[in-house]
C-alpha positions, 0 to 999 in steps of 0.5 A: 500500500502506498503512502497516500492509501488507495483511491476509491473508484468514484474519486479516481474517475473524478480526478482523471476526468477533471484533469483530462484536458488535451495538451495544446500544441506549443503550450507547456503543461507543467506539473510542479507539485506546489499544490500537493501534500507532503507525505501523500500519494500525488494527485497530479500524476497517477501511480501505476507501479511502485510507491510514489509520494510527495516529499520536501527538498529544501522547502520545495515540494517534489515527487519521489519514488520510494524504492526503499520499500520496494517489493518485486511485483508490487503495483500501486494502490487502487491500480484497478480503479485507476486503470479503468478510469484511464482506459475504460473497457481495455483496463484489464489488458492494461493491468495484465501488462502492468504485472509483467513490468512490476519491476519498474515503477512509473506514474502517468500524466492523466491530462495528456492522452496522446503525445506525438511530437514535442518535448518532455522535461523533468529535473531529478536527483538520485538519493539512494538505491543499491541496485539502481538509481534510475530516473526516466521519462516514459512515453508512447504508453499504449492501452495494452501497457507497452511503452518506451522510456529514456532513463538516466542512472546515477549508479551507471552514468549512462542514458538508455532508450528502453522498449517495453513490449509484450511483457519483455524489456529490451534496450534500443539505444545505449549511451555511456559516459554520461555524468550523473552524480548522486544527490545532485539535481539534473535535467532530463529531456526527451524530444520527439520529432516524428519517429526521431527520439532525442535524449538530453542530460543537463542540456547536452544531446547524448542520445539519438534514435529513429523508431520504426513507427511514430510515437503516440499515447500517454506519458509519465515518469519512470524508475526501477527497483530500489531507487529513491529518486526525487522529481521536480518541474515535469513539463510536457510541450506538444508540437504540431 
């Protein structure tokens, strides 16, 4: 059970319906957690896998994935209700894939239903984690649970584009020697132009890859296993 407890079916539907506004081209959608409550599960992003709650960093509210309590196969509290609110009749298919990927915590931005082109940015800092200190931007999330993520790792100093498809994870593109110090804030950005994916860390372009198919679907934030990572200033800017 997550720090904020479960979300009841009606409450989950109301929250998602209230936030489900289309992202306008060129107009940033920014989530800064200023209206959230420290110690509770976030309301502005929907936890799907893992333990997510609001923390304070030097007086600023931030989102944290708390892998210190991580257990393999642990979905977020109230996930069935959240999945139903997100995907309607296809929620069972989505839940099946979530269980296959339960090693990898993630949250979804409920107000962005179909991101195809543009930029997604976030600030993050890795606090702890013996197995991993992973911070990723998730995108191309489909109703069947398949998705892509570009992630940095404070333990490995690399930037990787991962593909999660049909219950299996595979690497698409690796870039090594990307300095990512623990307990320091870093900027991560993913830029999508048609089928082209670009990954930036601290303002520097490290990763470039061309996908077989254009990007579409929901977006969010991603982590792995025992990572305790904080996120701030999550921004999605859609392009035409």
